N, CA, C and O atoms as a GROMACS GRO file, in nm:
protein
  332
    1MET      N    1  -0.152  -0.003  -0.970
    1MET     CA    2  -0.274  -0.041  -0.901
    1MET      C    3  -0.244  -0.034  -0.752
    1MET      O    4  -0.142  -0.087  -0.707
    2ALA      N    5  -0.330   0.028  -0.678
    2ALA     CA    6  -0.313   0.032  -0.532
    2ALA      C    7  -0.332  -0.109  -0.476
    2ALA      O    8  -0.390  -0.196  -0.541
    3LEU      N    9  -0.284  -0.128  -0.357
    3LEU     CA   10  -0.300  -0.255  -0.289
    3LEU      C   11  -0.419  -0.248  -0.195
    3LEU      O   12  -0.471  -0.140  -0.167
    4MET      N   13  -0.461  -0.365  -0.148
    4MET     CA   14  -0.571  -0.370  -0.051
    4MET      C   15  -0.539  -0.480   0.050
    4MET      O   16  -0.461  -0.570   0.022
    5ILE      N   17  -0.600  -0.471   0.167
    5ILE     CA   18  -0.583  -0.573   0.269
    5ILE      C   19  -0.713  -0.650   0.278
    5ILE      O   20  -0.820  -0.591   0.292
    6THR      N   21  -0.704  -0.782   0.270
    6THR     CA   22  -0.824  -0.867   0.271
    6THR      C   23  -0.866  -0.902   0.413
    6THR      O   24  -0.796  -0.873   0.510
    7ASP      N   25  -0.982  -0.966   0.423
    7ASP     CA   26  -1.038  -1.006   0.552
    7ASP      C   27  -0.952  -1.108   0.626
    7ASP      O   28  -0.975  -1.132   0.745
    8GLU      N   29  -0.855  -1.166   0.559
    8GLU     CA   30  -0.767  -1.262   0.626
    8GLU      C   31  -0.669  -1.193   0.720
    8GLU      O   32  -0.597  -1.260   0.795
    9CYS      N   33  -0.665  -1.060   0.719
    9CYS     CA   34  -0.574  -0.983   0.804
    9CYS      C   35  -0.592  -1.025   0.951
    9CYS      O   36  -0.704  -1.038   0.999
   10ILE      N   37  -0.479  -1.045   1.020
   10ILE     CA   38  -0.483  -1.085   1.161
   10ILE      C   39  -0.446  -0.968   1.253
   10ILE      O   40  -0.422  -0.989   1.372
   11ASN      N   41  -0.441  -0.847   1.200
   11ASN     CA   42  -0.411  -0.728   1.278
   11ASN      C   43  -0.280  -0.738   1.354
   11ASN      O   44  -0.271  -0.701   1.471
   12CYS      N   45  -0.178  -0.789   1.288
   12CYS     CA   46  -0.048  -0.806   1.354
   12CYS      C   47   0.032  -0.677   1.360
   12CYS      O   48   0.130  -0.670   1.435
   13ASP      N   49  -0.007  -0.575   1.284
   13ASP     CA   50   0.055  -0.443   1.287
   13ASP      C   51   0.196  -0.436   1.230
   13ASP      O   52   0.270  -0.344   1.262
   14VAL      N   53   0.235  -0.532   1.146
   14VAL     CA   54   0.369  -0.523   1.087
   14VAL      C   55   0.369  -0.439   0.959
   14VAL      O   56   0.474  -0.387   0.920
   15CYS      N   57   0.255  -0.425   0.894
   15CYS     CA   58   0.250  -0.353   0.767
   15CYS      C   59   0.248  -0.201   0.783
   15CYS      O   60   0.312  -0.130   0.707
   16GLU      N   61   0.176  -0.153   0.881
   16GLU     CA   62   0.159  -0.008   0.896
   16GLU      C   63   0.292   0.067   0.908
   16GLU      O   64   0.310   0.166   0.838
   17PRO      N   65   0.384   0.025   0.993
   17PRO     CA   66   0.507   0.103   1.008
   17PRO      C   67   0.601   0.100   0.887
   17PRO      O   68   0.686   0.188   0.874
   18VAL      N   69   0.587   0.002   0.799
   18VAL     CA   70   0.679  -0.006   0.684
   18VAL      C   71   0.630   0.071   0.562
   18VAL      O   72   0.703   0.083   0.464
   19CYS      N   73   0.509   0.124   0.566
   19CYS     CA   74   0.454   0.196   0.452
   19CYS      C   75   0.516   0.337   0.444
   19CYS      O   76   0.494   0.418   0.534
   20PRO      N   77   0.592   0.365   0.338
   20PRO     CA   78   0.658   0.495   0.328
   20PRO      C   79   0.562   0.611   0.300
   20PRO      O   80   0.600   0.727   0.317
   21ASN      N   81   0.440   0.582   0.258
   21ASN     CA   82   0.344   0.686   0.225
   21ASN      C   83   0.237   0.703   0.332
   21ASN      O   84   0.144   0.783   0.315
   22ASP      N   85   0.248   0.631   0.442
   22ASP     CA   86   0.145   0.633   0.548
   22ASP      C   87   0.007   0.602   0.492
   22ASP      O   88  -0.093   0.661   0.534
   23ALA      N   89   0.002   0.509   0.397
   23ALA     CA   90  -0.126   0.471   0.335
   23ALA      C   91  -0.201   0.367   0.417
   23ALA      O   92  -0.321   0.350   0.397
   24ILE      N   93  -0.133   0.298   0.507
   24ILE     CA   94  -0.195   0.191   0.585
   24ILE      C   95  -0.238   0.246   0.721
   24ILE      O   96  -0.163   0.317   0.788
   25TYR      N   97  -0.359   0.212   0.758
   25TYR     CA   98  -0.412   0.259   0.886
   25TYR      C   99  -0.501   0.151   0.947
   25TYR      O  100  -0.548   0.060   0.878
   26GLU      N  101  -0.522   0.162   1.078
   26GLU     CA  102  -0.605   0.066   1.148
   26GLU      C  103  -0.752   0.099   1.125
   26GLU      O  104  -0.800   0.204   1.167
   27GLY      N  105  -0.823   0.008   1.059
   27GLY     CA  106  -0.965   0.025   1.035
   27GLY      C  107  -1.046  -0.027   1.153
   27GLY      O  108  -0.990  -0.059   1.257
   28GLU      N  109  -1.177  -0.036   1.136
   28GLU     CA  110  -1.263  -0.082   1.244
   28GLU      C  111  -1.237  -0.228   1.281
   28GLU      O  112  -1.238  -0.264   1.398
   29GLU      N  113  -1.212  -0.312   1.179
   29GLU     CA  114  -1.191  -0.454   1.205
   29GLU      C  115  -1.052  -0.502   1.165
   29GLU      O  116  -0.994  -0.586   1.234
   30ILE      N  117  -1.000  -0.450   1.055
   30ILE     CA  118  -0.868  -0.490   1.007
   30ILE      C  119  -0.794  -0.366   0.959
   30ILE      O  120  -0.852  -0.258   0.949
   31TYR      N  121  -0.666  -0.382   0.930
   31TYR     CA  122  -0.591  -0.271   0.871
   31TYR      C  123  -0.642  -0.247   0.730
   31TYR      O  124  -0.688  -0.339   0.663
   32GLU      N  125  -0.634  -0.123   0.687
   32GLU     CA  126  -0.682  -0.085   0.555
   32GLU      C  127  -0.577  -0.001   0.485
   32GLU      O  128  -0.484   0.050   0.548
   33ILE      N  129  -0.592   0.012   0.353
   33ILE     CA  130  -0.499   0.091   0.273
   33ILE      C  131  -0.576   0.200   0.200
   33ILE      O  132  -0.676   0.173   0.133
   34ASN      N  133  -0.530   0.324   0.215
   34ASN     CA  134  -0.589   0.437   0.144
   34ASN      C  135  -0.535   0.434   0.001
   34ASN      O  136  -0.416   0.458  -0.020
   35PRO      N  137  -0.620   0.405  -0.098
   35PRO     CA  138  -0.572   0.395  -0.236
   35PRO      C  139  -0.518   0.526  -0.292
   35PRO      O  140  -0.442   0.526  -0.388
   36ASP      N  141  -0.557   0.638  -0.233
   36ASP     CA  142  -0.507   0.768  -0.279
   36ASP      C  143  -0.361   0.790  -0.238
   36ASP      O  144  -0.293   0.876  -0.294
   37LEU      N  145  -0.313   0.712  -0.140
   37LEU     CA  146  -0.176   0.725  -0.093
   37LEU      C  147  -0.086   0.607  -0.131
   37LEU      O  148   0.036   0.617  -0.125
   38CYS      N  149  -0.147   0.495  -0.169
   38CYS     CA  150  -0.070   0.375  -0.200
   38CYS      C  151  -0.009   0.385  -0.340
   38CYS      O  152  -0.079   0.405  -0.439
   39THR      N  153   0.124   0.372  -0.345
   39THR     CA  154   0.196   0.370  -0.473
   39THR      C  155   0.264   0.235  -0.495
   39THR      O  156   0.349   0.223  -0.583
   40GLU      N  157   0.227   0.134  -0.417
   40GLU     CA  158   0.295   0.004  -0.421
   40GLU      C  159   0.444   0.022  -0.398
   40GLU      O  160   0.525  -0.056  -0.448
   41CYS      N  161   0.480   0.125  -0.325
   41CYS     CA  162   0.618   0.161  -0.292
   41CYS      C  163   0.698   0.210  -0.412
   41CYS      O  164   0.820   0.226  -0.402
   42VAL      N  165   0.632   0.234  -0.526
   42VAL     CA  166   0.700   0.293  -0.642
   42VAL      C  167   0.760   0.428  -0.598
   42VAL      O  168   0.693   0.509  -0.534
   43GLY      N  169   0.885   0.448  -0.633
   43GLY     CA  170   0.956   0.570  -0.593
   43GLY      C  171   1.035   0.551  -0.465
   43GLY      O  172   1.128   0.627  -0.438
   44HIS      N  173   0.999   0.451  -0.387
   44HIS     CA  174   1.068   0.424  -0.261
   44HIS      C  175   1.149   0.295  -0.265
   44HIS      O  176   1.267   0.293  -0.232
   45PHE      N  177   1.083   0.186  -0.305
   45PHE     CA  178   1.144   0.052  -0.303
   45PHE      C  179   1.108  -0.023  -0.431
   45PHE      O  180   1.018   0.017  -0.504
   46ASP      N  181   1.180  -0.133  -0.457
   46ASP     CA  182   1.152  -0.215  -0.574
   46ASP      C  183   1.027  -0.301  -0.556
   46ASP      O  184   0.961  -0.335  -0.654
   47GLU      N  185   0.994  -0.335  -0.432
   47GLU     CA  186   0.878  -0.419  -0.402
   47GLU      C  187   0.795  -0.353  -0.293
   47GLU      O  188   0.849  -0.283  -0.208
   48PRO      N  189   0.663  -0.375  -0.294
   48PRO     CA  190   0.580  -0.321  -0.186
   48PRO      C  191   0.623  -0.381  -0.052
   48PRO      O  192   0.623  -0.502  -0.034
   49GLN      N  193   0.659  -0.296   0.040
   49GLN     CA  194   0.711  -0.341   0.169
   49GLN      C  195   0.607  -0.414   0.252
   49GLN      O  196   0.641  -0.508   0.324
   50CYS      N  197   0.482  -0.372   0.244
   50CYS     CA  198   0.377  -0.439   0.322
   50CYS      C  199   0.358  -0.583   0.274
   50CYS      O  200   0.336  -0.673   0.354
   51VAL      N  201   0.366  -0.604   0.143
   51VAL     CA  202   0.352  -0.739   0.087
   51VAL      C  203   0.470  -0.825   0.132
   51VAL      O  204   0.452  -0.942   0.167
   52GLU      N  205   0.589  -0.767   0.130
   52GLU     CA  206   0.709  -0.840   0.169
   52GLU      C  207   0.703  -0.886   0.315
   52GLU      O  208   0.750  -0.996   0.347
   53ILE      N  209   0.647  -0.804   0.402
   53ILE     CA  210   0.652  -0.832   0.545
   53ILE      C  211   0.528  -0.905   0.598
   53ILE      O  212   0.532  -0.963   0.707
   54CYS      N  213   0.419  -0.904   0.524
   54CYS     CA  214   0.293  -0.965   0.571
   54CYS      C  215   0.312  -1.116   0.594
   54CYS      O  216   0.351  -1.188   0.502
   55PRO      N  217   0.284  -1.164   0.716
   55PRO     CA  218   0.306  -1.306   0.744
   55PRO      C  219   0.200  -1.399   0.686
   55PRO      O  220   0.221  -1.520   0.682
   56ILE      N  221   0.087  -1.345   0.641
   56ILE     CA  222  -0.018  -1.434   0.590
   56ILE      C  223  -0.058  -1.405   0.446
   56ILE      O  224  -0.154  -1.463   0.396
   57ASP      N  225   0.013  -1.319   0.378
   57ASP     CA  226  -0.011  -1.293   0.236
   57ASP      C  227  -0.154  -1.248   0.209
   57ASP      O  228  -0.226  -1.309   0.129
   58CYS      N  229  -0.196  -1.139   0.276
   58CYS     CA  230  -0.333  -1.089   0.259
   58CYS      C  231  -0.337  -0.950   0.195
   58CYS      O  232  -0.432  -0.875   0.216
   59ILE      N  233  -0.233  -0.916   0.115
   59ILE     CA  234  -0.228  -0.783   0.055
   59ILE      C  235  -0.211  -0.795  -0.096
   59ILE      O  236  -0.100  -0.783  -0.148
   60PRO      N  237  -0.321  -0.818  -0.168
   60PRO     CA  238  -0.314  -0.825  -0.315
   60PRO      C  239  -0.336  -0.687  -0.378
   60PRO      O  240  -0.362  -0.589  -0.308
   61LYS      N  241  -0.325  -0.683  -0.509
   61LYS     CA  242  -0.358  -0.561  -0.583
   61LYS      C  243  -0.509  -0.539  -0.575
   61LYS      O  244  -0.586  -0.635  -0.579
   62ASP      N  245  -0.549  -0.415  -0.565
   62ASP     CA  246  -0.691  -0.380  -0.556
   62ASP      C  247  -0.747  -0.363  -0.697
   62ASP      O  248  -0.712  -0.267  -0.766
   63PRO      N  249  -0.834  -0.455  -0.741
   63PRO     CA  250  -0.887  -0.446  -0.877
   63PRO      C  251  -0.974  -0.323  -0.901
   63PRO      O  252  -1.001  -0.288  -1.016
   64ASN      N  253  -1.017  -0.258  -0.795
   64ASN     CA  254  -1.099  -0.137  -0.809
   64ASN      C  255  -1.015  -0.011  -0.828
   64ASN      O  256  -1.070   0.098  -0.850
   65HIS      N  257  -0.883  -0.025  -0.821
   65HIS     CA  258  -0.794   0.091  -0.837
   65HIS      C  259  -0.678   0.056  -0.930
   65HIS      O  260  -0.562   0.055  -0.889
   66ALA      N  261  -0.710   0.029  -1.055
   66ALA     CA  262  -0.609  -0.007  -1.154
   66ALA      C  263  -0.526   0.115  -1.191
   66ALA      O  264  -0.579   0.219  -1.229
   67GLU      N  265  -0.393   0.100  -1.180
   67GLU     CA  266  -0.301   0.208  -1.214
   67GLU      C  267  -0.177   0.148  -1.279
   67GLU      O  268  -0.132   0.040  -1.241
   68SER      N  269  -0.123   0.218  -1.376
   68SER     CA  270   0.000   0.174  -1.440
   68SER      C  271   0.120   0.215  -1.354
   68SER      O  272   0.105   0.291  -1.258
   69GLU      N  273   0.236   0.166  -1.391
   69GLU     CA  274   0.360   0.207  -1.323
   69GLU      C  275   0.378   0.358  -1.333
   69GLU      O  276   0.421   0.422  -1.237
   70GLY      N  277   0.344   0.414  -1.448
   70GLY     CA  278   0.353   0.560  -1.466
   70GLY      C  279   0.256   0.635  -1.377
   70GLY      O  280   0.291   0.740  -1.322
   71ASP      N  281   0.135   0.582  -1.362
   71ASP     CA  282   0.036   0.643  -1.272
   71ASP      C  283   0.087   0.642  -1.128
   71ASP      O  284   0.074   0.740  -1.056
   72LEU      N  285   0.146   0.528  -1.088
   72LEU     CA  286   0.197   0.516  -0.952
   72LEU      C  287   0.313   0.612  -0.928
   72LEU      O  288   0.324   0.671  -0.820
   73MET      N  289   0.400   0.630  -1.028
   73MET     CA  290   0.511   0.724  -1.015
   73MET      C  291   0.460   0.867  -1.007
   73MET      O  292   0.512   0.948  -0.930
   74ALA      N  293   0.358   0.900  -1.084
   74ALA     CA  294   0.299   1.034  -1.079
   74ALA      C  295   0.237   1.058  -0.941
   74ALA      O  296   0.249   1.168  -0.886
   75LYS      N  297   0.172   0.957  -0.886
   75LYS     CA  298   0.113   0.970  -0.753
   75LYS      C  299   0.223   0.990  -0.649
   75LYS      O  300   0.211   1.074  -0.560
   76TYR      N  301   0.332   0.912  -0.661
   76TYR     CA  302   0.447   0.926  -0.571
   76TYR      C  303   0.499   1.070  -0.574
   76TYR      O  304   0.523   1.130  -0.470
   77LYS      N  305   0.517   1.124  -0.695
   77LYS     CA  306   0.568   1.261  -0.708
   77LYS      C  307   0.472   1.363  -0.648
   77LYS      O  308   0.516   1.460  -0.587
   78ARG      N  309   0.343   1.341  -0.665
   78ARG     CA  310   0.243   1.432  -0.609
   78ARG      C  311   0.245   1.427  -0.456
   78ARG      O  312   0.242   1.530  -0.390
   79ILE      N  313   0.251   1.306  -0.402
   79ILE     CA  314   0.250   1.288  -0.256
   79ILE      C  315   0.375   1.347  -0.192
   79ILE      O  316   0.366   1.414  -0.089
   80THR      N  317   0.490   1.323  -0.252
   80THR     CA  318   0.617   1.363  -0.191
   80THR      C  319   0.662   1.503  -0.232
   80THR      O  320   0.751   1.560  -0.169
   81GLY      N  321   0.601   1.557  -0.336
   81GLY     CA  322   0.642   1.688  -0.384
   81GLY      C  323   0.770   1.684  -0.466
   81GLY      O  324   0.830   1.788  -0.494
   82LYS      N  325   0.812   1.563  -0.504
   82LYS     CA  326   0.934   1.548  -0.585
   82LYS      C  327   0.897   1.554  -0.733
   82LYS      O  328   0.787   1.518  -0.773
   83SER      N  329   0.993   1.600  -0.814
   83SER     CA  330   0.965   1.607  -0.958
   83SER      C  331   1.060   1.526  -1.040
   83SER      O  332   1.048   1.522  -1.162
   0.00000   0.00000   0.00000
């Protein structure tokens, strides 16, 4: 399942640089996550780096983008070109 950033975001900019897929970007009001690029760091790290570093815990799983671990790994392989 892709992650999402909630309205509690304080725009501290710590999440964007740690995303290995460049899925996080500055939106109009808060940072946002592109669900087509978010793999919850599957393929890169054991835990989502944005969740680990967020000082206010505003990055939950996005219920509108349910994906299994296998789906996330397939997305990782597609994004990175790895097989």
